[in-house]
ZAMARGU-4260 file (C-alpha; in steps of 0.2 Angstrom, whole numbers, plus 5000, padded with zeros to 4 digits):
<rodrens>
0) 5378/5317/5564 | 5396/5319/5560 | 5408/5317/5575 | 5426/5320/5579 | 5437/5305/5576
5) 5455/5312/5580 | 5463/5328/5586 | 5481/5333/5583 | 5483/5351/5589 | 5473/5362/5578
10) 5470/5347/5565 | 5454/5337/5568 | 5448/5322/5557 | 5431/5316/5554 | 5429/5297/5548
15) 5419/5291/5533 | 5409/5307/5531 | 5401/5313/5514 | 5394/5329/5522 | 5408/5342/5519
20) 5416/5350/5504 | 5433/5357/5502 | 5436/5374/5510 | 5419/5374/5518 | 5418/5383/5535
25) 5412/5371/5549 | 5409/5372/5568 | 5418/5359/5578 | 5414/5352/5595 | 5401/5358/5608
30) 5409/5375/5609 | 5406/5377/5590 | 5424/5382/5586 | 5426/5390/5569 | 5435/5379/5557
35) 5438/5375/5539 | 5439/5359/5529 | 5456/5357/5521 | 5456/5339/5515 | 5443/5327/5509
40) 5445/5309/5504 | 5435/5293/5505 | 5442/5289/5523 | 5444/5305/5532 | 5439/5323/5531
45) 5453/5334/5538 | 5448/5351/5546 | 5459/5365/5553 | 5452/5373/5569 | 5455/5392/5570
50) 5453/5392/5589 | 5461/5383/5604 | 5457/5364/5604 | 5461/5362/5623 | 5447/5351/5630
55) 5440/5345/5614 | 5436/5326/5614 | 5433/5313/5600 | 5414/5310/5598 | 5410/5329/5599
60) 5399/5335/5584 | 5405/5343/5568 | 5392/5354/5559 | 5394/5361/5542 | 5388/5378/5536
65) 5388/5375/5517 | 5398/5391/5514 | 5417/5395/5512 | 5426/5404/5525 | 5421/5422/5522
70) 5423/5439/5528 | 5409/5451/5532 | 5411/5467/5522 | 5402/5483/5526 | 5402/5499/5536
75) 5411/5497/5553 | 5427/5489/5547 | 5437/5505/5548 | 5443/5509/5566 | 5440/5491/5571
80) 5453/5479/5578 | 5450/5461/5572 | 5458/5444/5576 | 5464/5433/5561 | 5446/5427/5557
85) 5438/5444/5558 | 5431/5443/5576 | 5431/5460/5584 | 5443/5460/5599 | 5435/5474/5608
90) 5418/5464/5608 | 5428/5448/5613 | 5436/5457/5627 | 5419/5462/5634 | 5413/5444/5633
95) 5428/5435/5640 | 5441/5447/5646 | 5459/5449/5641 | 5461/5431/5634 | 5449/5425/5621
100) 5438/5410/5627 | 5437/5396/5615 | 5420/5396/5606 | 5417/5415/5610 | 5405/5422/5597
105) 5404/5440/5591 | 5397/5448/5576 | 5412/5455/5565 | 5402/5471/5562 | 5390/5480/5575
110) 5373/5476/5570 | 5365/5489/5581 | 5374/5504/5575 | 5365/5514/5562 | 5373/5523/5547
115) 5366/5539/5538 | 5363/5532/5521 | 5361/5540/5504 | 5353/5529/5491 | 5361/5531/5474
120) 5349/5522/5463 | 5331/5524/5458 | 5317/5512/5453 | 5320/5506/5436 | 5339/5508/5436
125) 5349/5492/5431 | 5363/5487/5443 | 5377/5476/5438 | 5391/5469/5449 | 5402/5482/5457
130) 5390/5496/5455 | 5387/5508/5470 | 5369/5508/5476 | 5371/5517/5493 | 5384/5528/5502
135) 5387/5532/5521 | 5400/5541/5531 | 5410/5527/5539 | 5422/5539/5548 | 5425/5558/5546
140) 5437/5554/5532 | 5431/5538/5523 | 5414/5537/5514 | 5408/5519/5513 | 5401/5514/5496
145) 5390/5499/5496 | 5392/5490/5480 | 5383/5475/5472 | 5393/5460/5476 | 5402/5451/5461
150) 5393/5436/5466 | 5376/5444/5462 | 5368/5442/5444 | 5362/5460/5445 | 5345/5466/5438
155) 5332/5480/5439 | 5329/5490/5454 | 5311/5487/5460 | 5311/5496/5477 | 5322/5508/5486
160) 5322/5514/5504 | 5322/5532/5508 | 5338/5541/5513 | 5340/5539/5532 | 5348/5529/5546
165) 5350/5510/5544 | 5359/5496/5552 | 5370/5484/5541 | 5356/5471/5540 | 5342/5481/5535
170) 5336/5480/5517 | 5339/5497/5507 | 5337/5491/5489 | 5327/5477/5480 | 5332/5470/5463
175) 5323/5458/5451 | 5337/5448/5443 | 5337/5440/5426 | 5328/5424/5433 | 5314/5434/5439
180) 5319/5432/5457 | 5319/5446/5470 | 5336/5450/5478 | 5337/5461/5494 | 5352/5472/5496
185) 5358/5477/5513 | 5373/5487/5518 | 5385/5472/5520 | 5390/5457/5510 | 5401/5441/5512
190) 5416/5436/5502 | 5427/5420/5503 | 5444/5426/5510 | 5454/5414/5499 | 5447/5420/5483
195) 5453/5436/5475 | 5439/5449/5472 | 5438/5452/5453 | 5441/5468/5444 | 5437/5475/5426
200) 5455/5477/5421 | 5473/5478/5428 | 5481/5494/5424 | 5499/5498/5422 | 5509/5503/5437
205) 5515/5520/5433 | 5514/5531/5449 | 5523/5530/5465 | 5517/5527/5482 | 5525/5542/5490
210) 5531/5539/5508 | 5542/5554/5512 | 5556/5543/5516 | 5571/5548/5505 | 5580/5531/5504
215) 5563/5524/5498 | 5556/5537/5487 | 5572/5541/5478 | 5584/5525/5479 | 5571/5511/5479
220) 5554/5518/5475 | 5538/5507/5477 | 5523/5510/5465 | 5504/5511/5470 | 5498/5493/5467
225) 5516/5487/5470 | 5524/5474/5482 | 5539/5477/5493 | 5548/5466/5506 | 5556/5473/5522
230) 5568/5459/5527 | 5578/5461/5543 | 5584/5453/5559 | 5578/5456/5576 | 5580/5474/5581
235) 5583/5481/5564 | 5567/5492/5563 | 5555/5482/5552 | 5540/5487/5563 | 5546/5505/5565
240) 5548/5507/5546 | 5531/5500/5543 | 5523/5512/5556 | 5532/5527/5547 | 5525/5521/5530
245) 5508/5518/5538 | 5508/5536/5544 | 5515/5545/5530 | 5512/5536/5513 | 5499/5543/5502
250) 5487/5528/5503 | 5469/5532/5507 | 5467/5517/5519 | 5480/5507/5529 | 5477/5489/5533
255) 5489/5483/5547 | 5491/5464/5549 | 5500/5459/5565 | 5504/5441/5560 | 5511/5431/5574
260) 5520/5446/5582 | 5523/5447/5601 | 5508/5452/5611 | 5517/5467/5620 | 5523/5473/5602
265) 5505/5472/5595 | 5498/5481/5611 | 5511/5495/5608 | 5505/5496/5589 | 5487/5498/5595
270) 5491/5511/5608 | 5502/5521/5596 | 5490/5520/5581 | 5476/5527/5593 | 5487/5542/5598
275) 5494/5546/5581 | 5487/5561/5572 | 5485/5559/5553 | 5495/5572/5545 | 5483/5572/5530
280) 5467/5576/5539 | 5472/5582/5557 | 5462/5568/5564 | 5467/5552/5573 | 5475/5540/5561
285) 5463/5526/5566 | 5450/5535/5556 | 5457/5527/5540 | 5465/5511/5548 | 5460/5493/5550
290) 5470/5483/5562 | 5471/5464/5562 | 5480/5457/5577 | 5484/5439/5578 | 5498/5438/5591
295) 5510/5423/5594 | 5500/5416/5608 | 5484/5415/5598 | 5479/5399/5588 | 5491/5395/5575
300) 5478/5391/5561 | 5470/5409/5563 | 5487/5416/5560 | 5488/5407/5543 | 5471/5414/5539
305) 5475/5432/5545 | 5483/5438/5529 | 5469/5432/5518 | 5457/5441/5529 | 5467/5457/5528
310) 5469/5457/5510 | 5450/5453/5507 | 5446/5469/5517 | 5459/5479/5507 | 5452/5473/5490
315) 5434/5477/5496 | 5439/5495/5499 | 5449/5495/5483 | 5433/5491/5474 | 5426/5507/5481
320) 5439/5517/5472 | 5452/5519/5486 | 5471/5516/5487 | 5475/5504/5500 | 5492/5500/5508
325) 5494/5483/5518 | 5507/5482/5531 | 5510/5463/5534 | 5521/5460/5550 | 5527/5448/5548
330) 5526/5435/5534 | 5539/5424/5542 | 5527/5421/5556 | 5514/5417/5544 | 5525/5404/5535
335) 5530/5396/5552 | 5511/5393/5555 | 5510/5385/5538 | 5525/5374/5543 | 5517/5369/5559
340) 5501/5364/5551 | 5510/5355/5537 | 5519/5345/5551 | 5502/5341/5559 | 5496/5335/5543
345) 5511/5324/5541 | 5516/5331/5524 | 5533/5329/5516 | 5544/5343/5522 | 5554/5354/5510
350) 5569/5365/5514 | 5570/5369/5533 | 5554/5360/5536 | 5543/5372/5527 | 5530/5364/5515
355) 5533/5361/5497 | 5519/5373/5493 | 5527/5388/5502 | 5532/5397/5486 | 5515/5396/5479
360) 5506/5402/5495 | 5518/5417/5495 | 5515/5421/5477 | 5496/5420/5479 | 5497/5433/5493
365) 5508/5446/5484 | 5499/5443/5467 | 5483/5450/5475 | 5491/5467/5474 | 5489/5478/5459
370) 5482/5494/5452 | 5465/5491/5444 | 5450/5497/5435 | 5436/5491/5446 | 5419/5483/5441
375) 5411/5500/5445 | 5422/5510/5433 | 5433/5519/5446 | 5452/5516/5449 | 5459/5508/5465
380) 5475/5499/5471 | 5481/5488/5484 | 5500/5489/5488 | 5508/5476/5499 | 5523/5479/5511
385) 5527/5463/5520 | 5540/5462/5534 | 5551/5446/5533 | 5560/5440/5549 | 5574/5429/5544
390) 5582/5420/5559 | 5600/5427/5562 | 5598/5439/5548 | 5601/5425/5536 | 5593/5432/5519
395) 5596/5415/5511 | 5583/5406/5521 | 5567/5400/5511 | 5554/5413/5516 | 5566/5428/5511
400) 5572/5420/5495 | 5554/5415/5490 | 5548/5432/5494 | 5561/5440/5484 | 5555/5430/5469
405) 5538/5438/5470 | 5540/5456/5475 | 5548/5469/5464 | 5554/5480/5478 | 5567/5474/5491
410) 5572/5485/5506 | 5585/5475/5515 | 5587/5481/5533 | 5605/5481/5540 | 5610/5477/5557
415) 5625/5488/5558 | 5615/5503/5552 | 5602/5500/5565 | 5615/5498/5579 | 5623/5514/5572
420) 5606/5523/5574 | 5605/5526/5556 | 5586/5527/5552 | 5579/5520/5541 | 5591/5506/5542
425) 5589/5501/5524 | 5605/5496/5515 | 5606/5506/5499 | 5619/5493/5492 | 5608/5478/5494
430) 5591/5485/5491 | 5583/5488/5474 | 5567/5492/5466 | 5561/5486/5449 | 5548/5500/5448
435) 5561/5513/5444 | 5559/5513/5425 | 5540/5512/5427 | 5540/5527/5437 | 5552/5538/5427
440) 5539/5547/5417 | 5530/5552/5433 | 5546/5559/5441 | 5550/5568/5425 | 5533/5576/5423
445) 5529/5579/5441 | 5545/5583/5450 | 5559/5588/5438 | 5564/5583/5420 | 5581/5578/5426
450) 5575/5569/5442 | 5581/5551/5435 | 5598/5558/5430 | 5601/5566/5447 | 5595/5550/5456
455) 5607/5540/5445 | 5622/5551/5449 | 5618/5550/5468 | 5617/5531/5466 | 5634/5531/5457
460) 5643/5541/5471 | 5636/5528/5484 | 5642/5513/5473 | 5659/5521/5470 | 5661/5524/5489
465) 5657/5506/5492 | 5671/5501/5481 | 5683/5513/5488 | 5679/5508/5506 | 5687/5491/5502
470) 5703/5499/5499 | 5702/5511/5514 | 5699/5496/5526 | 5715/5488/5520 | 5726/5503/5518
475) 5718/5519/5525 | 5713/5535/5516 | 5730/5542/5515 | 5734/5532/5499 | 5719/5539/5490
480) 5721/5553/5477 | 5712/5569/5481 | 5697/5566/5469 | 5693/5550/5478 | 5695/5558/5495
485) 5682/5571/5489 | 5670/5557/5483 | 5671/5548/5500 | 5667/5564/5509 | 5653/5568/5497
490) 5646/5551/5499 | 5646/5554/5518 | 5635/5569/5515 | 5623/5559/5505 | 5623/5545/5518
495) 5621/5555/5534 | 5612/5570/5526 | 5601/5563/5513 | 5598/5544/5517 | 5597/5546/5536
500) 5581/5553/5543 | 5575/5559/5560 | 5557/5553/5563 | 5555/5565/5578 | 5559/5581/5568
505) 5545/5590/5561 | 5553/5594/5544 | 5563/5577/5542 | 5550/5564/5547 | 5542/5567/5530
510) 5550/5575/5515 | 5541/5580/5499 | 5548/5574/5482 | 5552/5591/5477 | 5563/5594/5492
515) 5571/5577/5490 | 5576/5582/5472 | 5583/5599/5478 | 5594/5591/5491 | 5601/5579/5479
520) 5604/5593/5466 | 5614/5604/5478 | 5624/5590/5484 | 5629/5586/5466 | 5632/5605/5462
525) 5644/5605/5477 | 5653/5589/5470 | 5654/5596/5453 | 5662/5613/5459 | 5673/5604/5471
530) 5680/5593/5457 | 5683/5608/5446 | 5692/5616/5460 | 5703/5601/5462 | 5706/5601/5443
535) 5711/5619/5444 | 5725/5615/5457 | 5716/5617/5474 | 5720/5605/5488 | 5706/5594/5494
540) 5709/5600/5512 | 5705/5618/5506 | 5689/5612/5498 | 5683/5603/5513 | 5688/5618/5524
545) 5674/5628/5516 | 5662/5618/5528 | 5650/5613/5514 | 5650/5594/5519 | 5643/5599/5536
550) 5631/5611/5528 | 5624/5598/5516 | 5622/5586/5531 | 5612/5599/5541 | 5602/5606/5526
555) 5587/5594/5530 | 5585/5603/5546 | 5590/5621/5541 | 5578/5622/5526 | 5560/5619/5531
560) 5549/5609/5519 | 5538/5624/5515 | 5553/5636/5511 | 5561/5627/5496 | 5566/5644/5489
565) 5581/5644/5502 | 5590/5631/5490 | 5593/5646/5478 | 5601/5656/5492 | 5612/5640/5496
570) 5617/5638/5478 | 5622/5656/5476 | 5632/5655/5492 | 5640/5639/5486 | 5646/5647/5470
575) 5652/5662/5479 | 5663/5652/5491 | 5671/5642/5477 | 5674/5658/5467 | 5684/5665/5482
580) 5693/5648/5483 | 5698/5650/5465 | 5704/5667/5467 | 5689/5675/5459 | 5689/5664/5443
585) 5672/5661/5435 | 5663/5646/5442 | 5651/5635/5434 | 5652/5644/5417
</rodrens>
């Protein structure tokens, strides 16, 4: 029997063994701690342990399983709360209380619960990988579609169970594969967490993940199947922004990965998610949410595994034809786990002590996002939104810089905006999206033909204001000509009225794209009329005394989301006011 030779934190070594293969899941010690082989040579087998190693001693047994570290996939995932290696925390709490005992064993999915199944195949049908053979309601809003695993060879259906209630381990379909062997299909399957699930085809990314947050949807949009990073220092609102996106984005299912965050913060997340009402369905948000909680006081190796577990669950639901949004909070804590494990392995450190393979690990994670045609013929997507927590808000540190290389959307949180209570605290000058051109056709066809032009004009106003503020800081506003004073005031209306949102206001917490467009449009209409008035000899103070800057700021509250026709009234009033200012001259001809 193979035995432990040495123990260094979560790293265990076995001497002169030929029993284990790379990435094999093994059980370590008398408590049978869940572990994974991460290094094999002629002298030692190196194993990382996903549980606490306190009390573990040399000489204790190490037992292989012959299989890779895998997630169990089946009905019962939605609404559940898992740790980093897919152990259900509610079940573990019943076994060992508030703190997880080392070696505590609990089935990832409830084997006793029965699901009302509808069999979708008949005897004589041919099944191939990814095809659906059974469906059941997992929650009130999510239908679970049991698919033939990509690892299966497929074959002819030789037996089916009648429609009815079954547990996840009961056989519902039998196949005869091309080798003549019988394969029994249950409601669940296993998949190695570090291996991406295959798809038939990667499709172009050409439709947005609509979030209802104006600074995101308009200034730096993300696409379905896209990737985004939210970097920001302590207290800038990373978690709050992800909560808002989880609640309002138009994804079918949310996978929230709490990776190395503080325990009290994760507790708050769990409590809030259980209380939130899903605006799409009117039911609890947990009906379409999976939570993975691996807090900072849990074993560091399981933190490293948590994002792979999370994205494997997301890919599984993507293959059913759903659109998934992953919130990873935070990838910096995950990178710190990599650094600690690398140090225990005595690997040569790279920048700031992180391992040299940090960039490749980050890219492996984000590259599992995408919009695909599934093996079953439907369309699905996985969008990844990862929070990054650079120490001291230093965006030049390795995790932020390497994340920036592999994501196409960068929402930089600004400490000064957060302290000024500007929500979301996304700095529009340092944030960007590379999806804008990909999404242009969607915005033109589904929102307005001139949406991209209007968006660009708003962006230009903000850029010009940023340039002028350098002069204002040095010399004050008095030195500026009237047209530049007007631009600064208009930019204030854009910043405070358009980019800033109130998460607690019923009409401002989520804003449809059509209203976002109309808000920009009327702001630009004011700016055009005001510039014309200045050109006709009006003073800037007279233009501003009309009170339209304050009206534009309050328009997000004054015009409800379901009464967009009020913008026409505002536009008519705007023209009328400027006609009076110009002494009755025709305006906007």
